[in-house]
C-alpha positions in Angstrom: -8.4 64.5 12.0 -11.6 62.4 12.3 -13.6 65.2 10.8 -11.1 65.4 7.9 -11.5 61.6 7.2 -15.3 62.1 7.3 -15.0 64.9 4.8 -12.9 62.7 2.5 -15.4 59.9 2.8 -18.1 62.3 1.5 -16.1 62.5 -1.8 -15.3 58.8 -2.0 -18.2 57.8 -4.3 -17.2 60.5 -6.8 -13.5 59.4 -6.5 -14.5 55.8 -7.1 -16.1 56.8 -10.4 -13.0 58.5 -11.8 -10.9 56.9 -14.5 -7.9 56.3 -12.3 -10.0 54.6 -9.6 -11.6 52.4 -12.3 -8.2 51.5 -13.8 -6.7 50.5 -10.4 -9.9 49.3 -8.8 -8.1 46.4 -7.1 -6.1 48.9 -5.1 -9.0 50.9 -3.8 -9.5 48.9 -0.6 -5.7 49.1 0.1 -5.8 52.8 -0.6 -8.7 53.3 1.8 -6.7 51.6 4.6 -3.6 53.5 3.7 -5.6 56.8 3.7 -6.7 56.1 7.3 -3.1 55.2 8.4 -0.9 57.5 6.3 -3.2 60.0 4.7 -3.9 61.9 8.0 -0.1 62.1 8.6 0.3 63.5 5.1 -2.3 66.1 5.6 -0.9 67.1 9.0 2.6 67.4 7.3 1.1 69.6 4.6 -0.5 71.9 7.3 2.9 72.0 9.1 4.6 73.1 5.9 2.0 75.8 5.2 2.5 77.1 8.8 6.3 77.2 8.3 5.7 79.3 5.1 3.7 81.7 7.2 0.1 80.7 6.7 -1.7 81.9 9.9 -4.6 79.5 9.7 -2.3 76.5 9.3 -0.2 77.7 12.2 -3.1 78.4 14.6 -5.8 76.0 13.4 -4.1 73.1 11.5 -7.2 71.0 11.5 -9.3 73.8 10.0 -6.6 74.4 7.4 -6.7 70.7 6.4 -10.5 70.7 6.4 -10.4 73.7 4.1 -7.9 72.0 1.8 -10.1 69.0 1.5 -13.3 71.1 0.9 -11.5 73.1 -1.8 -9.9 70.0 -3.4 -12.9 67.7 -3.1 -12.4 64.7 -5.4 -9.2 66.1 -6.8 -7.4 65.6 -3.5 -8.3 61.9 -3.4 -7.2 61.5 -7.1 -3.9 63.1 -6.4 -3.3 61.2 -3.2 -4.2 58.0 -5.0 -1.8 58.8 -7.8 1.0 59.5 -5.3 0.1 56.2 -3.5 0.4 54.3 -6.9 3.7 55.9 -7.7 5.0 55.3 -4.1 4.0 51.7 -4.3 5.7 51.3 -7.7 2.4 50.5 -9.5 2.7 53.4 -11.9 5.0 56.3 -12.8 4.1 60.0 -12.8 4.8 60.1 -16.5 2.5 57.2 -17.3 -0.4 58.6 -15.2 -0.1 62.0 -17.0 0.4 60.5 -20.4 -2.7 58.4 -20.0 -4.6 61.4 -18.7 -5.4 59.9 -15.3 -4.1 63.1 -13.7 -3.8 66.6 -15.1 -0.2 67.3 -14.0 2.7 66.0 -12.1 3.2 68.9 -9.6 0.4 67.8 -7.3 1.6 64.2 -7.3 5.2 65.5 -6.7 3.9 67.5 -3.7 2.3 64.4 -2.1 5.4 62.3 -2.9 7.6 64.9 -1.2 5.4 64.8 1.8 5.5 61.0 1.9 9.3 61.1 2.0 9.1 63.4 5.1 7.0 61.0 7.1 
């Protein structure tokens, strides 16, 4: 999972310039720590779920599946994980984040929150 964290770090500067990161800039350092501790577990859980649904890459090569997820999602994956982090910590609600256009929709946040409950 170290390679996945390195990949996420590549997109950190772009993530830090997003509206949600600017609005909650005091939480960025905590989120970065949380990402190292909990984020890798979340991504592993996501790969496990995909494997259970029949994804052969997730089943046979979970780290490659997660790396592909990060490469496809790029900054969006950090934004959505940060939004789920904020909701999970009670700093914002999904509705508030969507209404104020910090995230595009609630389904991706709900996915990460569902995964958080499974950890």
